[in-house]
N, CA and C atoms as a LAMMPS dump frame, in Angstrom:
ITEM: TIMESTEP
0
ITEM: NUMBER OF ATOMS
510
ITEM: BOX BOUNDS ff ff ff
-5.0000000000000000e+02 5.0000000000000000e+02
-5.0000000000000000e+02 5.0000000000000000e+02
-5.0000000000000000e+02 5.0000000000000000e+02
ITEM: ATOMS id mol type element x y z
1 1 1 N -358.827 -410.181 -286.732
2 1 2 C -357.641 -410.895 -287.081
3 1 3 C -356.48 -409.942 -287.313
4 2 1 N -356.778 -408.795 -287.882
5 2 2 C -355.705 -407.849 -288.156
6 2 3 C -355.118 -407.286 -286.868
7 3 1 N -355.914 -407.159 -285.824
8 3 2 C -355.385 -406.697 -284.53
9 3 3 C -354.41 -407.729 -283.969
10 4 1 N -354.784 -409.002 -284.139
11 4 2 C -353.91 -410.072 -283.668
12 4 3 C -352.599 -410.078 -284.454
13 5 1 N -352.638 -409.922 -285.741
14 5 2 C -351.442 -409.885 -286.574
15 5 3 C -350.578 -408.688 -286.219
16 6 1 N -351.224 -407.541 -285.965
17 6 2 C -350.485 -406.34 -285.581
18 6 3 C -349.778 -406.554 -284.236
19 7 1 N -350.46 -407.145 -283.278
20 7 2 C -349.883 -407.394 -281.958
21 7 3 C -348.73 -408.394 -282.063
22 8 1 N -348.947 -409.419 -282.883
23 8 2 C -347.9 -410.41 -283.074
24 8 3 C -346.667 -409.794 -283.716
25 9 1 N -346.857 -408.942 -284.686
26 9 2 C -345.742 -408.265 -285.339
27 9 3 C -345.025 -407.355 -284.346
28 10 1 N -345.764 -406.659 -283.522
29 10 2 C -345.17 -405.776 -282.521
30 10 3 C -344.319 -406.569 -281.525
31 11 1 N -344.83 -407.705 -281.099
32 11 2 C -344.088 -408.545 -280.157
33 11 3 C -342.817 -409.076 -280.814
34 12 1 N -342.929 -409.528 -282.057
35 12 2 C -341.753 -410.043 -282.761
36 12 3 C -340.707 -408.952 -282.955
37 13 1 N -341.145 -407.739 -283.3
38 13 2 C -340.207 -406.626 -283.445
39 13 3 C -339.533 -406.303 -282.113
40 14 1 N -340.281 -406.332 -281.041
41 14 2 C -339.718 -406.053 -279.71
42 14 3 C -338.685 -407.113 -279.336
43 15 1 N -338.984 -408.363 -279.655
44 15 2 C -338.035 -409.432 -279.365
45 15 3 C -336.761 -409.302 -280.193
46 16 1 N -336.892 -408.864 -281.409
47 16 2 C -335.718 -408.696 -282.263
48 16 3 C -334.848 -407.551 -281.778
49 17 1 N -335.467 -406.484 -281.298
50 17 2 C -334.717 -405.327 -280.812
51 17 3 C -334.014 -405.668 -279.495
52 18 1 N -334.709 -406.377 -278.628
53 18 2 C -334.13 -406.758 -277.337
54 18 3 C -333.359 -408.053 -277.503
55 19 1 N -332.172 -407.968 -278.051
56 19 2 C -331.351 -409.15 -278.276
57 19 3 C -330.816 -409.671 -276.949
58 20 1 N -330.621 -410.949 -276.881
59 20 2 C -330.027 -411.483 -275.653
60 20 3 C -328.6 -410.954 -275.496
61 21 1 N -328.16 -410.863 -274.245
62 21 2 C -326.802 -410.377 -273.978
63 21 3 C -325.81 -411.346 -274.597
64 22 1 N -324.81 -410.825 -275.234
65 22 2 C -323.808 -411.657 -275.89
66 22 3 C -322.633 -411.897 -274.942
67 23 1 N -321.937 -412.983 -275.179
68 23 2 C -320.787 -413.336 -274.335
69 23 3 C -319.686 -412.289 -274.441
70 24 1 N -319.621 -411.557 -275.548
71 24 2 C -318.603 -410.53 -275.705
72 24 3 C -318.763 -409.409 -274.69
73 25 1 N -319.935 -409.297 -274.125
74 25 2 C -320.217 -408.236 -273.176
75 25 3 C -319.74 -408.579 -271.763
76 26 1 N -319.317 -409.805 -271.554
77 26 2 C -318.888 -410.245 -270.236
78 26 3 C -317.382 -410.398 -270.205
79 27 1 N -316.818 -410.126 -269.04
80 27 2 C -315.381 -410.326 -268.867
81 27 3 C -315.211 -411.511 -267.916
82 28 1 N -314.588 -412.564 -268.442
83 28 2 C -314.454 -413.815 -267.699
84 28 3 C -312.976 -414.161 -267.562
85 29 1 N -312.611 -414.662 -266.4
86 29 2 C -311.25 -415.121 -266.157
87 29 3 C -311.278 -416.513 -265.555
88 30 1 N -310.195 -417.243 -265.765
89 30 2 C -310.088 -418.59 -265.202
90 30 3 C -308.779 -418.681 -264.431
91 31 1 N -308.848 -419.323 -263.301
92 31 2 C -307.733 -419.413 -262.366
93 31 3 C -307.41 -420.883 -262.096
94 32 1 N -306.118 -421.235 -262.118
95 32 2 C -305.672 -422.59 -261.789
96 32 3 C -305.053 -422.56 -260.389
97 33 1 N -305.809 -422.982 -259.416
98 33 2 C -305.367 -422.929 -258.019
99 33 3 C -304.161 -423.839 -257.795
100 34 1 N -304.164 -425.012 -258.4
101 34 2 C -303.047 -425.947 -258.208
102 34 3 C -301.732 -425.324 -258.668
103 35 1 N -301.773 -424.606 -259.767
104 35 2 C -300.559 -423.946 -260.262
105 35 3 C -300.104 -422.851 -259.295
106 36 1 N -301.037 -422.162 -258.716
107 36 2 C -300.691 -421.137 -257.724
108 36 3 C -300.017 -421.794 -256.524
109 37 1 N -300.553 -422.929 -256.089
110 37 2 C -299.98 -423.627 -254.938
111 37 3 C -298.594 -424.186 -255.243
112 38 1 N -298.306 -424.448 -256.5
113 38 2 C -297.001 -424.978 -256.87
114 38 3 C -295.985 -423.888 -257.176
115 39 1 N -296.436 -422.763 -257.726
116 39 2 C -295.501 -421.778 -258.25
117 39 3 C -295.355 -420.503 -257.429
118 40 1 N -296.318 -420.189 -256.602
119 40 2 C -296.232 -418.908 -255.898
120 40 3 C -295.216 -418.966 -254.761
121 41 1 N -294.551 -417.859 -254.565
122 41 2 C -293.562 -417.762 -253.483
123 41 3 C -294.233 -417.922 -252.122
124 42 1 N -295.478 -417.475 -251.995
125 42 2 C -296.208 -417.613 -250.727
126 42 3 C -296.407 -419.086 -250.375
127 43 1 N -296.782 -419.872 -251.353
128 43 2 C -296.986 -421.304 -251.109
129 43 3 C -295.663 -421.983 -250.797
130 44 1 N -294.622 -421.607 -251.517
131 44 2 C -293.303 -422.199 -251.265
132 44 3 C -292.801 -421.815 -249.867
133 45 1 N -293.044 -420.585 -249.468
134 45 2 C -292.633 -420.136 -248.131
135 45 3 C -293.385 -420.907 -247.051
136 46 1 N -294.669 -421.141 -247.259
137 46 2 C -295.462 -421.912 -246.298
138 46 3 C -294.923 -423.34 -246.206
139 47 1 N -294.607 -423.917 -247.343
140 47 2 C -294.038 -425.276 -247.368
141 47 3 C -292.716 -425.315 -246.608
142 48 1 N -291.869 -424.32 -246.833
143 48 2 C -290.574 -424.267 -246.156
144 48 3 C -290.738 -424.098 -244.651
145 49 1 N -291.703 -423.271 -244.231
146 49 2 C -291.958 -423.08 -242.792
147 49 3 C -292.363 -424.397 -242.141
148 50 1 N -293.262 -425.107 -242.797
149 50 2 C -293.732 -426.381 -242.253
150 50 3 C -292.583 -427.386 -242.197
151 51 1 N -291.812 -427.446 -243.26
152 51 2 C -290.69 -428.383 -243.31
153 51 3 C -289.7 -428.099 -242.179
154 52 1 N -289.406 -426.843 -241.964
155 52 2 C -288.477 -426.455 -240.903
156 52 3 C -289.056 -426.802 -239.528
157 53 1 N -290.341 -426.552 -239.373
158 53 2 C -291.018 -426.806 -238.107
159 53 3 C -291.02 -428.295 -237.746
160 54 1 N -291.135 -429.164 -238.726
161 54 2 C -291.275 -430.596 -238.473
162 54 3 C -290 -431.399 -238.701
163 55 1 N -288.951 -430.748 -239.162
164 55 2 C -287.713 -431.453 -239.503
165 55 3 C -287.116 -432.185 -238.298
166 56 1 N -287.001 -431.534 -237.169
167 56 2 C -286.401 -432.142 -235.983
168 56 3 C -287.199 -433.337 -235.484
169 57 1 N -288.507 -433.176 -235.468
170 57 2 C -289.368 -434.258 -234.997
171 57 3 C -289.282 -435.462 -235.936
172 58 1 N -289.239 -435.199 -237.23
173 58 2 C -289.118 -436.278 -238.214
174 58 3 C -287.788 -437.019 -238.03
175 59 1 N -286.736 -436.273 -237.777
176 59 2 C -285.421 -436.898 -237.568
177 59 3 C -285.429 -437.781 -236.322
178 60 1 N -286.085 -437.317 -235.251
179 60 2 C -286.174 -438.119 -234.027
180 60 3 C -286.931 -439.423 -234.275
181 61 1 N -288.025 -439.318 -234.99
182 61 2 C -288.818 -440.518 -235.278
183 61 3 C -288.028 -441.467 -236.18
184 62 1 N -287.355 -440.918 -237.163
185 62 2 C -286.531 -441.758 -238.058
186 62 3 C -285.437 -442.476 -237.28
187 63 1 N -284.861 -441.777 -236.315
188 63 2 C -283.824 -442.383 -235.475
189 63 3 C -284.424 -443.551 -234.665
190 64 1 N -285.616 -443.354 -234.126
191 64 2 C -286.257 -444.432 -233.36
192 64 3 C -286.637 -445.6 -234.262
193 65 1 N -287.075 -445.307 -235.477
194 65 2 C -287.39 -446.381 -236.426
195 65 3 C -286.13 -447.172 -236.783
196 66 1 N -285.016 -446.471 -236.912
197 66 2 C -283.745 -447.156 -237.199
198 66 3 C -283.331 -448.031 -236.02
199 67 1 N -283.544 -447.559 -234.796
200 67 2 C -283.241 -448.358 -233.612
201 67 3 C -284.068 -449.642 -233.601
202 68 1 N -285.328 -449.539 -234.011
203 68 2 C -286.189 -450.724 -234.087
204 68 3 C -285.639 -451.704 -235.118
205 69 1 N -285.246 -451.197 -236.279
206 69 2 C -284.674 -452.074 -237.314
207 69 3 C -283.378 -452.727 -236.821
208 70 1 N -282.553 -451.94 -236.126
209 70 2 C -281.299 -452.491 -235.584
210 70 3 C -281.574 -453.578 -234.547
211 71 1 N -282.561 -453.325 -233.695
212 71 2 C -282.924 -454.315 -232.678
213 71 3 C -283.452 -455.585 -233.333
214 72 1 N -284.261 -455.428 -234.376
215 72 2 C -284.793 -456.6 -235.092
216 72 3 C -283.654 -457.384 -235.743
217 73 1 N -282.717 -456.68 -236.319
218 73 2 C -281.569 -457.354 -236.943
219 73 3 C -280.742 -458.087 -235.884
220 74 1 N -280.544 -457.449 -234.751
221 74 2 C -279.786 -458.066 -233.65
222 74 3 C -280.499 -459.316 -233.149
223 75 1 N -281.805 -459.246 -233.047
224 75 2 C -282.58 -460.398 -232.599
225 75 3 C -282.425 -461.556 -233.58
226 76 1 N -282.477 -461.271 -234.864
227 76 2 C -282.337 -462.322 -235.873
228 76 3 C -280.953 -462.965 -235.824
229 77 1 N -279.934 -462.14 -235.6
230 77 2 C -278.56 -462.668 -235.546
231 77 3 C -278.352 -463.572 -234.336
232 78 1 N -278.901 -463.161 -233.217
233 78 2 C -278.61 -463.862 -231.958
234 78 3 C -279.727 -464.789 -231.502
235 79 1 N -280.777 -464.915 -232.269
236 79 2 C -281.94 -465.719 -231.871
237 79 3 C -281.537 -467.148 -231.457
238 80 1 N -280.709 -467.753 -232.228
239 80 2 C -280.334 -469.154 -231.958
240 80 3 C -279.497 -469.298 -230.689
241 81 1 N -278.75 -468.284 -230.336
242 81 2 C -277.85 -468.387 -229.175
243 81 3 C -278.482 -467.877 -227.892
244 82 1 N -279.639 -467.216 -227.986
245 82 2 C -280.271 -466.661 -226.781
246 82 3 C -281.093 -467.713 -226.053
247 83 1 N -281.153 -467.52 -224.742
248 83 2 C -282.037 -468.388 -223.954
249 83 3 C -283.483 -467.986 -224.254
250 84 1 N -284.391 -468.838 -223.898
251 84 2 C -285.814 -468.579 -224.166
252 84 3 C -286.272 -467.293 -223.477
253 85 1 N -285.821 -467.09 -222.22
254 85 2 C -286.208 -465.884 -221.479
255 85 3 C -285.623 -464.63 -222.126
256 86 1 N -284.347 -464.687 -222.488
257 86 2 C -283.694 -463.526 -223.112
258 86 3 C -284.338 -463.215 -224.456
259 87 1 N -284.663 -464.248 -225.225
260 87 2 C -285.303 -464.051 -226.527
261 87 3 C -286.696 -463.431 -226.343
262 88 1 N -287.454 -463.928 -225.383
263 88 2 C -288.794 -463.405 -225.119
264 88 3 C -288.734 -461.937 -224.68
265 89 1 N -287.761 -461.626 -223.83
266 89 2 C -287.588 -460.249 -223.371
267 89 3 C -287.248 -459.323 -224.542
268 90 1 N -286.331 -459.764 -225.366
269 90 2 C -285.93 -458.965 -226.525
270 90 3 C -287.088 -458.808 -227.513
271 91 1 N -287.878 -459.844 -227.705
272 91 2 C -289.037 -459.76 -228.604
273 91 3 C -290.084 -458.777 -228.075
274 92 1 N -290.328 -458.818 -226.757
275 92 2 C -291.28 -457.87 -226.149
276 92 3 C -290.769 -456.435 -226.291
277 93 1 N -289.483 -456.247 -226.058
278 93 2 C -288.882 -454.921 -226.208
279 93 3 C -289.032 -454.432 -227.647
280 94 1 N -288.764 -455.318 -228.576
281 94 2 C -288.893 -454.968 -229.993
282 94 3 C -290.342 -454.619 -230.34
283 95 1 N -291.272 -455.402 -229.847
284 95 2 C -292.69 -455.155 -230.101
285 95 3 C -293.124 -453.794 -229.548
286 96 1 N -292.691 -453.497 -228.331
287 96 2 C -293.029 -452.22 -227.694
288 96 3 C -292.436 -451.046 -228.476
289 97 1 N -291.174 -451.167 -228.847
290 97 2 C -290.527 -450.101 -229.612
291 97 3 C -291.172 -449.921 -230.992
292 98 1 N -291.566 -451.017 -231.603
293 98 2 C -292.219 -450.952 -232.913
294 98 3 C -293.548 -450.21 -232.8
295 99 1 N -294.344 -450.567 -231.802
296 99 2 C -295.635 -449.873 -231.593
297 99 3 C -295.419 -448.398 -231.293
298 100 1 N -294.437 -448.088 -230.444
299 100 2 C -294.151 -446.691 -230.112
300 100 3 C -293.745 -445.899 -231.355
301 101 1 N -292.885 -446.484 -232.164
302 101 2 C -292.428 -445.803 -233.384
303 101 3 C -293.595 -445.602 -234.354
304 102 1 N -294.44 -446.597 -234.495
305 102 2 C -295.609 -446.478 -235.375
306 102 3 C -296.565 -445.394 -234.869
307 103 1 N -296.775 -445.377 -233.567
308 103 2 C -297.66 -444.367 -232.959
309 103 3 C -297.074 -442.968 -233.165
310 104 1 N -295.775 -442.822 -232.969
311 104 2 C -295.124 -441.529 -233.188
312 104 3 C -295.237 -441.088 -234.647
313 105 1 N -295.024 -442.025 -235.575
314 105 2 C -295.098 -441.698 -237.001
315 105 3 C -296.522 -441.294 -237.384
316 106 1 N -297.51 -442.004 -236.848
317 106 2 C -298.902 -441.686 -237.144
318 106 3 C -299.273 -440.318 -236.573
319 107 1 N -298.863 -440.052 -235.358
320 107 2 C -299.132 -438.761 -234.734
321 107 3 C -298.451 -437.64 -235.519
322 108 1 N -297.225 -437.905 -235.942
323 108 2 C -296.48 -436.939 -236.746
324 108 3 C -297.235 -436.628 -238.046
325 109 1 N -297.694 -437.673 -238.712
326 109 2 C -298.412 -437.486 -239.98
327 109 3 C -299.699 -436.678 -239.768
328 110 1 N -300.414 -436.949 -238.7
329 110 2 C -301.648 -436.207 -238.415
330 110 3 C -301.335 -434.742 -238.113
331 111 1 N -300.323 -434.5 -237.306
332 111 2 C -299.942 -433.122 -236.98
333 111 3 C -299.469 -432.366 -238.224
334 112 1 N -298.697 -433.049 -239.051
335 112 2 C -298.213 -432.438 -240.289
336 112 3 C -299.383 -432.079 -241.198
337 113 1 N -300.306 -433 -241.355
338 113 2 C -301.478 -432.763 -242.197
339 113 3 C -302.303 -431.581 -241.66
340 114 1 N -302.496 -431.535 -240.358
341 114 2 C -303.236 -430.426 -239.745
342 114 3 C -302.536 -429.105 -240.013
343 115 1 N -301.24 -429.088 -239.847
344 115 2 C -300.453 -427.863 -240.061
345 115 3 C -300.501 -427.436 -241.527
346 116 1 N -300.449 -428.403 -242.437
347 116 2 C -300.541 -428.084 -243.866
348 116 3 C -301.894 -427.471 -244.195
349 117 1 N -302.959 -428.008 -243.606
350 117 2 C -304.288 -427.446 -243.834
351 117 3 C -304.39 -426.025 -243.283
352 118 1 N -303.776 -425.78 -242.131
353 118 2 C -303.778 -424.426 -241.567
354 118 3 C -303.108 -423.441 -242.513
355 119 1 N -301.943 -423.811 -243.015
356 119 2 C -301.225 -422.935 -243.946
357 119 3 C -301.995 -422.759 -245.247
358 120 1 N -302.614 -423.821 -245.716
359 120 2 C -303.404 -423.752 -246.944
360 120 3 C -304.606 -422.828 -246.751
361 121 1 N -305.245 -422.913 -245.595
362 121 2 C -306.383 -422.028 -245.31
363 121 3 C -305.952 -420.565 -245.3
364 122 1 N -304.806 -420.284 -244.693
365 122 2 C -304.301 -418.904 -244.676
366 122 3 C -304.038 -418.411 -246.099
367 123 1 N -303.412 -419.263 -246.896
368 123 2 C -303.097 -418.89 -248.271
369 123 3 C -304.377 -418.681 -249.079
370 124 1 N -305.365 -419.543 -248.891
371 124 2 C -306.621 -419.393 -249.627
372 124 3 C -307.37 -418.132 -249.217
373 125 1 N -307.34 -417.788 -247.943
374 125 2 C -307.967 -416.536 -247.506
375 125 3 C -307.294 -415.352 -248.181
376 126 1 N -305.986 -415.368 -248.202
377 126 2 C -305.232 -414.293 -248.854
378 126 3 C -305.509 -414.275 -250.355
379 127 1 N -305.555 -415.442 -250.955
380 127 2 C -305.867 -415.553 -252.377
381 127 3 C -307.261 -414.995 -252.67
382 128 1 N -308.216 -415.283 -251.813
383 128 2 C -309.575 -414.755 -251.999
384 128 3 C -309.578 -413.231 -251.977
385 129 1 N -308.835 -412.637 -251.042
386 129 2 C -308.777 -411.162 -250.962
387 129 3 C -308.127 -410.582 -252.213
388 130 1 N -307.004 -411.174 -252.62
389 130 2 C -306.288 -410.689 -253.803
390 130 3 C -307.158 -410.85 -255.042
391 131 1 N -307.796 -411.988 -255.168
392 131 2 C -308.633 -412.266 -256.331
393 131 3 C -309.842 -411.33 -256.397
394 132 1 N -310.452 -411.07 -255.27
395 132 2 C -311.591 -410.154 -255.238
396 132 3 C -311.159 -408.75 -255.646
397 133 1 N -310.049 -408.29 -255.102
398 133 2 C -309.555 -406.964 -255.46
399 133 3 C -309.201 -406.908 -256.952
400 134 1 N -308.535 -407.949 -257.448
401 134 2 C -308.152 -408.03 -258.856
402 134 3 C -309.403 -407.966 -259.744
403 135 1 N -310.41 -408.739 -259.394
404 135 2 C -311.642 -408.787 -260.201
405 135 3 C -312.353 -407.436 -260.206
406 136 1 N -312.405 -406.779 -259.067
407 136 2 C -313.077 -405.476 -258.999
408 136 3 C -312.305 -404.41 -259.764
409 137 1 N -310.984 -404.393 -259.602
410 137 2 C -310.166 -403.389 -260.287
411 137 3 C -310.212 -403.536 -261.799
412 138 1 N -310.368 -404.748 -262.28
413 138 2 C -310.34 -405.002 -263.725
414 138 3 C -311.721 -405.302 -264.308
415 139 1 N -312.755 -405.094 -263.5
416 139 2 C -314.153 -405.226 -263.928
417 139 3 C -314.497 -406.601 -264.503
418 140 1 N -314.099 -407.643 -263.806
419 140 2 C -314.469 -408.989 -264.229
420 140 3 C -315.907 -409.259 -263.796
421 141 1 N -316.637 -409.976 -264.63
422 141 2 C -317.992 -410.384 -264.298
423 141 3 C -318.009 -411.766 -263.651
424 142 1 N -317.027 -412.584 -264.021
425 142 2 C -317.006 -413.955 -263.547
426 142 3 C -315.566 -414.466 -263.558
427 143 1 N -315.171 -415.128 -262.474
428 143 2 C -313.879 -415.799 -262.425
429 143 3 C -314.149 -417.237 -262.017
430 144 1 N -313.689 -418.139 -262.85
431 144 2 C -313.876 -419.573 -262.615
432 144 3 C -312.58 -420.185 -262.106
433 145 1 N -312.724 -421.333 -261.485
434 145 2 C -311.559 -422.023 -260.936
435 145 3 C -311.399 -423.371 -261.61
436 146 1 N -310.182 -423.653 -262.087
437 146 2 C -309.786 -424.973 -262.58
438 146 3 C -310.718 -425.555 -263.637
439 147 1 N -310.855 -424.878 -264.739
440 147 2 C -311.642 -425.395 -265.849
441 147 3 C -310.849 -426.469 -266.594
442 148 1 N -311.552 -427.3 -267.327
443 148 2 C -310.917 -428.383 -268.07
444 148 3 C -310.007 -427.848 -269.168
445 149 1 N -310.494 -426.9 -269.939
446 149 2 C -309.695 -426.273 -270.978
447 149 3 C -309.804 -424.766 -270.817
448 150 1 N -308.664 -424.098 -270.92
449 150 2 C -308.647 -422.649 -270.753
450 150 3 C -307.771 -422.039 -271.839
451 151 1 N -308.338 -421.098 -272.572
452 151 2 C -307.552 -420.371 -273.563
453 151 3 C -306.715 -419.307 -272.877
454 152 1 N -305.642 -418.922 -273.532
455 152 2 C -304.726 -417.926 -272.95
456 152 3 C -305.43 -416.6 -272.661
457 153 1 N -306.428 -416.27 -273.445
458 153 2 C -307.1 -414.977 -273.305
459 153 3 C -307.818 -414.831 -271.971
460 154 1 N -308.241 -415.944 -271.371
461 154 2 C -308.988 -415.865 -270.119
462 154 3 C -308.217 -416.405 -268.915
463 155 1 N -307.025 -416.959 -269.129
464 155 2 C -306.23 -417.507 -268.029
465 155 3 C -305.563 -416.358 -267.271
466 156 1 N -305.963 -416.168 -266.02
467 156 2 C -305.425 -415.06 -265.206
468 156 3 C -304.488 -415.556 -264.104
469 157 1 N -304.114 -416.82 -264.157
470 157 2 C -303.312 -417.411 -263.09
471 157 3 C -302 -416.663 -262.869
472 158 1 N -301.267 -416.37 -263.942
473 158 2 C -299.982 -415.677 -263.787
474 158 3 C -300.166 -414.298 -263.164
475 159 1 N -301.228 -413.59 -263.563
476 159 2 C -301.501 -412.274 -262.984
477 159 3 C -301.8 -412.378 -261.492
478 160 1 N -302.516 -413.411 -261.102
479 160 2 C -302.856 -413.586 -259.688
480 160 3 C -301.614 -413.946 -258.882
481 161 1 N -300.741 -414.764 -259.454
482 161 2 C -299.487 -415.091 -258.755
483 161 3 C -298.685 -413.814 -258.53
484 162 1 N -298.597 -412.968 -259.543
485 162 2 C -297.887 -411.687 -259.393
486 162 3 C -298.551 -410.815 -258.343
487 163 1 N -299.879 -410.78 -258.349
488 163 2 C -300.607 -409.962 -257.369
489 163 3 C -300.398 -410.492 -255.953
490 164 1 N -300.324 -411.805 -255.796
491 164 2 C -300.07 -412.39 -254.482
492 164 3 C -298.689 -412 -253.966
493 165 1 N -297.732 -411.912 -254.872
494 165 2 C -296.356 -411.63 -254.474
495 165 3 C -296.065 -410.13 -254.338
496 166 1 N -296.971 -409.315 -254.813
497 166 2 C -296.784 -407.864 -254.707
498 166 3 C -296.765 -407.461 -253.245
499 167 1 N -296.005 -406.413 -252.9
500 167 2 C -295.919 -405.981 -251.501
501 167 3 C -297.283 -405.667 -250.884
502 168 1 N -298.227 -405.193 -251.679
503 168 2 C -299.544 -404.896 -251.142
504 168 3 C -300.543 -406.028 -251.389
505 169 1 N -300.042 -407.217 -251.769
506 169 2 C -300.905 -408.367 -252.037
507 169 3 C -301.381 -409.023 -250.763
508 170 1 N -302.179 -408.298 -250.014
509 170 2 C -302.619 -408.755 -248.686
510 170 3 C -303.821 -409.636 -248.759
């Protein structure tokens, strides 16, 4: 029995000496990606590029949509005075223009969404490189994204925005 008690005491002493790693020994950071997408100059520049790229096309579609509205208004004004054939022709024209404008708007929205995803992917790739370099240089053990609550001590979002905007923030 005494051998068992001795072994048990030895195991308990070993467990007491080998304490579990404490959270103070880890360096943790938290990043708010949405804030980076709203505040960083890189994200704003990407938004401006897309807006410039699609501005002309949007204006053309808006002009065609206005023509459809004008045609519809004209049809309503003159409906009573038009012959059946003229009214039918104008209604078909209006229907065709309406479908064309809707198709153009839908295509525009899909192209815009695709382009936004492309720019977002580029920004995220760059963010990943910057974040990895930042974590290695500052010896972080863990970096989390978009936590529910984040204390100022672990929030690294502002530092990452600065690193993204730095000339070597590749």
